[in-house]
Structures are given as structure tokens and as C-alpha cells.
Phi, psi and omega in degrees: 000316181301317180297318178298314179296317179299318180295314182294314180293319178297322177296319178294322182280352175290334182260346185226153177291326181200165176245141178243120183226165171296151175282327182219157181287347178222169174294163179301155175246160183295150179305126179085351184297323184247007187298338178271001182233086183303326180295317178297321179293321177297318180300331178294341181261001187304325185284345182257345184298314183297326179293318178295318178298323181283346180072030182262151176285144178211155178220142179263133182242147176291140180236000180129200183223154174292161173289146177291126180261125179301131176077357179249112179062027180067028180078022182293135173264127184254149184288149175240136182237154173243144179252122177258121186249131181250175177287159177306132181062021180256035183300319182297314179296320180298316179295324176296316178297318179297319179297316178300316178301310183295330179284332185254342181288137179272074182252144177291152175298143183304314182297322179293320180294318181288326180294330182271358182288000000 
């Protein structure tokens, strides 16, 4: 399985400098919300498993926050992340790309977003 994943991911990265994917299949959930359901917690990691199997470097970047839902968690806005995946042994290039993203993305400061939650 690992060889197949490495081959597929390597093929995708042959055409691109990096891949940008969601970090998780859903928005974050509140602390403790899924702790009694191990399968639900495992599903939250599905987007990162293939990268780990392939042995590729990856970094998670902030992508914003969910809209505050009335009556759900007191209107808490939860973080959304993007996963930037690089080529094998391409950590330096990956960090440069992540830095460019963070410098150019119009994201609210973390403290400001949490303060307004």
C-alpha cells in the first residue's frame, strides 16, 4: 500500500511544486465533541494519512474560521486548515511556499478571530 501511495503522490508532484488540500474532510469540531466516537475522530485525520504513508513533508496553514452558529458552542468560530504537501526532501521549498502564503493571504489575526468568538 505504501508503495502505491508513494507512486501516486510522486506522480502528482512531478507536475506541480506542491499540492494544496484540505487538512480535514470537515471543519474542526469543539474540544471533546467526538471523544466518545473513535471512528469519527479517525475520519478527521483522513486527509493526512496518505501524506504520512508517502513519507512526504507537509505543513498545515490557517485558512480562516467557520461562521459562528447561533446556539452551537455559544457562537464559537472554529478554525479551518489547508495542508500544503511538498516533494520528498523538499522541506525548504515547502517552508518558503508556506511563508509566501501566510504573507499574502488575507486572514484575520488569530487573537482577533478568537476574541470575537
